[in-house]
Residue, then its C-alpha position, 0 to 999 in steps of 0.5 A: m499499500a502507499g506510503w504517507n506521502q504517496p496518494s492512494a488510487e483515489g487520491r487519498a493519503p492512507l491513515a494506515r501504513h503497514g509494518a512488521l510485528k514482532s511475535r514476543h510470546p509463544f501465544l496463539t491470538l485471535l481478535s474477535m470482530l464483534g461489531v460493537v466490541l473491541g476484543v483481544f484474545g490470546v491462547s497458550a501452547a496448551g490451547i493450540a486446538a483453537y488454531n486448528v479449529w479456526d484453520a479448518a474453517q477456511a471455507i468462510s472465505a467464500n462468503a467474504v466481502v471484497l472491499d477493493g478488488g483492485e487492491p492486493l490484500p497483504p498476507s499479514l500485518g507482519a509483512i506490511e508497514g505501519g498501522v491498520n484500519l478496521l471497520l466494525v459495523g453492528s447491523d439491525s438485520c432481522e435475518g436469523q434472529d430470535v423473534k421472542l427477543f426481537p418482536r419487531c422482527a415478527n412485525d417486519d416494521s423495519p425491513g432491510e439492514r442498516n449499520d446502526v453501530t459503525m466504529l473505526l478501529h485504528i491500530s498505529d505503527e510502533p509504538r502501538r496505540v489503539t483508537v476507536v472512533s464511533f460514528p453516530r447513526d443519525m449523522l448526515v453524510p454523503i454516500p458515494s456511489c456503491p457497487e450493486e450486489d450482483g456486480e452488474g453495476d453501481y448505485a448512484a451517489l447520494s448527497s446527504q443521508m444518515i450514515n446508517a443507510s449506507y449498509q442498506y444501500g450497498g452492504l459492508a463495502c458501501t459502508v466502508r466507502t462512505v466512511e472512507s469518503l468522510i475521513d479521507e483515509q483508507i480502510d483496510f479490513a471490515a466486519a459486520i455482526r448481527w444481534t444474535g451474533v453479539i449475544n453469542m460472542s458476549d456469552a463466549i467472553g464470559g460477561v463484562d462488568v458495567c457500572v450504572a449510577g442509578d436504576i435504568s429501565d427501558v421498554h424498548t430493549g427490555l433492560n432493567l438494571t438497578a444502581g451498581t455494578h453488573t456482570l452482563q453477558g448474552v441478551e443483557a449485554l446486547q440490551f446494554l449496548r442498544i439502550r438509549h431511551g433509558i440513559g443520558d439525553g435519550s439520544d444515540l450519542g448517549r448510547i455511544s458512550n454506553q458502548q464505550q464504557f462496555m468496551s473499555s471495561m472488556v479490554r481491562k478484563l482481557q488484559s488482566g488475564a481473566v481471559l488470556s490465561n484460560p485456554a478453554t474460554l479461548l477455544n470457545l471463543a474461537t469456535t463461537f466466532i467460526s459458527q457465527v460466520q457460518e451462520g451468517q451472523l458475522v460478515l467478514s471482509s476477504g482479508l480477515t478470513k486469514p488466521a495469520l492476519m487475525v493473530q498479527i492484529a491481536m498480537a499488535v494491540k494486546d499489550v497497548p497501555y490503557e491510557d493509549i486505548v482511547f475511545v471517541q465519538y466523531p465530533t458532531v453538532y445537531s442540525n437545525d431541526g434538532r433531529r439529526v447530527l452534522p459532522v464537524k470536520d475541522a475538529a475531526q481533522v485534529l484527531f486524524d492528523a494525530l493518528k497519522a502522525n502516531q501521536p498519543l491523544a489527550l481528551t479534553g472534552d466530556a465523556s459523552q456528548g449525550y450525557g450517557v456516562e460520567v467518569t468515576g475514576e481511573v484504573a491502573q494497568p495490571g503490572a505496570t511500572p510507574a513512569p519516570d519523573a520527568t523532573e528528575t536529572p538523569l545520571a551522568g552518562e544516562t540518556p533522558a527517556a524520550t517522551d511524546t507530546r499528547v495532542e489535546l483533542p478539541s473539546g467537541i470530541a467526547g470519549q474516554t480512555a480504557a484507563q478511565t472508569t465510567c458509570t451509565v447515567p439514567e435518563n432524567 
């Protein structure tokens, strides 16, 4: 792929250049492309059976989505320089869903399939950093011309539509093109997951702890939680990720911060060893992942069907410090009628320029643009050593440690790091 100063085929300078990754431990690792969850999983030598199961499932590549037929796919992240971009989509399709859990599917009140959750996962070059950018579903953006499903032609471009219409318009590849057009960067890989897939993958993880600042009750999702900490999995995990009417200002912006709380907590659980040290759990994750692809609940771009690539991606991010795992919402303002949101590209440019330069980020805004969560504290990284005091004078002959200056993001960019703990705020 092109370097920073070389435009891509469409004239864009890609955010991600690709570089060699070092395998530091004898672990086999898998990244779950859960459309609403960031996950990194490691398997010890005792769990090597997971790889055999995954390797035996290569038939899934026949159903993979090709993002750009003109671009050769890299054999693995270890063979290319720099970082990587992955688009994660959670769709609202009723296909294959349990009607008891989703009554709207029986009524067929919303045909088609939309990307109600859209996240860009950016993994930087060394030193490794992870940034997850959530795009509000109600954000009005242009949708570029996208190929028709039969490959016989292209859909016409649309000047202004909600971003969650892109999947219904042209599938996963169209959502990728839409986000690429918005951020003016190249996306390397993508995955989409449906509701049942989220339920099954969260069951396989074994639950994630979430905090609720007060009692919440939502008739739309059926979720009822009392104030305090809860370990959620399965149906409850999906309800928590989908809820918006019972929290914050009731908007999708509040829901995004709720999802970020869930993802942040899950990252801490995975890095703590609660999952990484359990081969049985990891084997279950691998087999569940495969079954969701085979059952159509998880759709992958063609590059993600390669086991070696999945391992390399996970190895790249599994040791990233909490403070360098950052979850942000693409900045927006409300439209004049207050029903939709519009992108604030100037603020977003600061974010993406920092990602290009692989600079660490500093959040200056609120944790939620929709008042969905509040920050309650910080968590120390397991086994982390205190950073050296920058005010100390180095000893004679000692080279001062290099430090990166954090880029302060505009206050209009809401979000949190994995080092921060947050609680969901009930709707007033």
